[in-house]
C-alpha positions as CSV (number, residue, x, y, z in Angstrom):
1,M,2.3,-7.9,-8.3
2,S,1.5,-4.4,-9.1
3,N,1.8,-3.1,-11.9
4,A,3.4,-6.6,-13.0
5,P,2.1,-6.3,-17.0
6,A,4.4,-3.1,-17.3
7,V,7.5,-4.0,-15.8
8,S,7.5,-7.2,-17.7
9,T,7.4,-5.6,-21.1
10,E,10.1,-3.7,-20.5
11,R,13.4,-4.8,-21.9
12,G,15.7,-5.7,-19.0
13,D,17.9,-2.8,-19.0
14,A,14.8,-0.2,-19.1
15,A,13.6,-2.0,-16.2
16,R,16.8,-1.1,-14.5
17,N,16.2,2.1,-15.9
18,R,12.9,2.7,-14.1
19,R,14.2,0.7,-10.7
20,K,16.8,3.2,-9.9
21,L,14.5,6.1,-11.1
22,L,12.0,5.1,-8.4
23,D,15.2,3.9,-5.5
24,I,15.9,7.6,-6.3
25,A,12.2,9.3,-5.9
26,A,12.6,7.1,-2.9
27,Q,16.0,8.6,-1.5
28,I,14.4,12.3,-2.0
29,I,11.5,12.0,0.2
30,A,13.5,10.1,2.8
31,A,16.0,12.8,2.8
32,E,14.0,15.7,2.1
33,G,10.5,14.8,2.4
34,F,7.0,14.3,0.2
35,A,7.4,18.0,-1.1
36,A,11.2,17.5,-2.0
37,L,10.6,15.2,-4.9
38,T,9.6,16.6,-8.1
39,M,9.9,15.9,-11.7
40,D,12.3,18.5,-12.4
41,R,14.2,17.4,-8.6
42,L,14.3,13.8,-9.7
43,A,15.7,14.4,-13.5
44,E,18.7,17.0,-11.5
45,Q,18.8,13.6,-9.1
46,A,19.0,10.7,-12.2
47,E,20.9,13.4,-14.0
48,I,18.7,12.3,-17.0
49,G,16.2,15.2,-18.9
50,K,12.8,15.4,-17.4
51,G,10.9,14.8,-20.9
52,T,12.6,10.9,-19.7
53,I,10.5,10.9,-16.9
54,F,7.2,12.4,-18.5
55,R,7.8,9.7,-21.1
56,R,8.4,7.1,-18.8
57,F,5.8,7.7,-16.1
58,G,3.2,10.2,-17.5
59,S,2.5,12.6,-14.5
60,R,4.0,13.4,-11.1
61,S,0.2,11.0,-10.6
62,G,1.7,8.4,-12.5
63,L,5.5,8.5,-10.9
64,L,3.6,8.7,-7.1
65,E,1.7,5.3,-8.4
66,S,4.7,3.6,-9.9
67,L,6.4,4.4,-6.6
68,L,3.9,3.1,-4.2
69,N,3.6,0.9,-6.3
70,H,7.8,-0.4,-6.1
71,T,7.3,-0.2,-2.2
72,E,4.7,-2.3,-2.2
73,E,6.0,-5.4,-3.6
74,E,8.1,-6.3,-0.8
75,F,4.6,-5.7,1.8
76,Q,2.8,-7.6,-0.8
77,R,5.7,-10.7,-0.6
78,A,5.3,-11.0,2.9
79,M,1.8,-10.9,2.3
80,I,0.7,-13.4,-0.1
81,F,4.5,-15.3,0.4
82,G,6.0,-14.8,3.7
83,P,6.3,-16.6,7.0
84,P,2.8,-16.6,9.2
85,P,1.3,-14.9,10.6
86,L,1.0,-12.3,7.8
87,G,1.8,-14.7,5.3
88,P,0.4,-18.3,4.8
89,G,0.3,-20.9,7.5
90,A,-1.8,-19.1,10.3
91,E,-5.5,-19.8,11.1
92,P,-7.6,-17.1,9.2
93,A,-8.0,-14.7,12.1
94,V,-4.6,-14.4,12.9
95,R,-3.3,-13.1,9.6
96,L,-6.6,-10.8,9.3
97,L,-5.0,-9.4,12.9
98,A,-1.9,-9.6,11.5
99,Y,-2.4,-8.2,7.9
100,G,-4.4,-5.0,10.5
101,R,-0.6,-4.5,12.5
102,A,1.5,-4.7,9.1
103,V,-0.2,-2.5,7.6
104,I,-0.6,0.0,10.7
105,D,3.3,-0.2,11.4
106,R,4.1,0.6,7.9
107,Y,2.2,4.1,7.7
108,D,5.6,5.7,9.9
109,A,7.5,4.8,6.2
110,V,5.2,5.0,3.3
111,G,2.4,6.3,4.7
112,E,2.5,10.3,3.4
113,L,3.1,8.5,-0.4
114,Q,0.1,6.2,0.2
115,Q,-1.8,8.9,1.0
116,A,-0.2,11.4,-2.0
117,A,-0.7,8.5,-4.9
118,R,-4.2,8.2,-3.6
119,E,-4.8,12.0,-3.8
120,A,-3.3,12.6,-6.9
121,S,-5.2,9.1,-8.5
122,D,-9.2,9.3,-10.0
123,R,-8.4,5.3,-9.9
124,R,-7.7,5.6,-5.8
125,F,-9.7,1.6,-5.3
126,S,-8.6,0.4,-8.7
127,V,-5.4,0.7,-8.7
128,P,-3.5,-2.7,-8.5
129,A,-1.7,-2.3,-4.7
130,A,-5.6,-1.3,-3.1
131,Q,-7.2,-4.2,-5.5
132,L,-4.4,-7.1,-4.2
133,H,-5.2,-6.0,-0.8
134,R,-8.6,-5.8,-1.2
135,A,-8.7,-9.1,-2.9
136,H,-6.4,-10.5,0.4
137,L,-8.7,-9.5,3.0
138,L,-11.9,-11.3,0.8
139,M,-9.8,-14.4,0.5
140,L,-9.2,-14.3,4.2
141,L,-12.5,-13.1,5.3
142,K,-13.9,-16.0,3.5
143,A,-11.8,-18.3,5.1
144,A,-12.8,-17.0,8.7
145,G,-16.6,-18.1,8.0
146,A,-17.3,-14.3,7.9
147,E,-19.1,-15.1,5.1
148,A,-21.1,-17.8,6.7
149,R,-21.9,-15.6,9.5
150,G,-24.3,-13.8,7.1
151,A,-21.8,-11.0,6.3
152,D,-21.3,-9.6,2.8
153,I,-17.5,-10.0,2.7
154,E,-17.6,-7.8,-0.9
155,L,-18.4,-4.0,1.4
156,L,-17.3,-5.6,4.3
157,S,-13.4,-5.4,2.7
158,Y,-14.0,-1.9,1.6
159,T,-15.0,-1.1,5.0
160,L,-12.4,-2.4,6.8
161,L,-9.8,-1.2,4.6
162,S,-11.3,1.6,5.0
163,A,-10.4,1.7,9.1
164,L,-6.6,1.4,7.0
165,D,-6.8,4.2,5.3
166,P,-3.3,6.2,5.0
167,G,-5.6,9.6,5.8
168,L,-7.3,7.9,8.6
169,L,-4.2,6.4,10.3
170,G,-2.5,10.1,9.8
171,Y,-5.6,12.5,10.7
172,Q,-5.4,9.9,13.9
173,R,-1.7,9.9,15.1
174,R,-1.0,14.0,14.3
175,V,-4.3,15.3,15.1
176,L,-5.8,13.6,17.8
177,G,-2.8,11.8,19.3
178,I,-3.8,8.1,18.8
179,T,-0.9,6.1,19.1
180,A,-0.4,3.1,16.4
181,I,-1.2,0.6,19.1
182,R,-4.5,1.8,20.4
183,Q,-5.0,1.7,16.7
184,Y,-4.4,-1.7,16.0
185,Q,-6.0,-2.5,19.4
186,Q,-9.7,-1.1,17.3
187,W,-8.8,-3.6,14.8
188,R,-7.8,-6.3,17.1
189,Y,-11.8,-5.4,17.9
190,L,-13.2,-5.5,14.3
191,I,-12.1,-8.0,13.3
192,E,-12.6,-10.0,16.6
193,R,-16.3,-8.4,16.7
194,I,-16.9,-9.6,13.5
195,L,-15.6,-12.9,13.4
196,S,-17.4,-13.9,16.8
197,S,-20.8,-12.7,15.3
């Protein structure tokens, strides 16, 4: 699970306090928009000193990464352990389609946070959440036989993830007026072509 080492070494009360801060940060974004989440605002809402937040997360970038990992946990559980077709039990090709649909549908809830957390970090492709998504795609591509058909699935996993990049999904929706349904239809087209080649 994303950020597992940091969480697992925390005392119970420290882990609860960390989750409380991340829940408050998520509430600020939901109520007032992403721009309202500042270290000062979080400290005010949590009724603690700003220094405590900096010690916990290091920077706003660290806070955003932690918040992204926090919001990712439920999605990751569904992806790895949940019911089919997103979770195990469905054919790999069906799971690839379900994964793309779930990421596209999820954009409305967390896309802005995903984009900001990734832009604020030099580790955009190596954060735990990004590594888990890439490993998941690699597993499904291999199980669906893409590698046996001659695809470089390591490189292909990055290519497919780029189609689901929060910045790209947001631009397509806000500027180009492309709907989530149309984005999913393109994902389906890509997966079907890859697996039929």
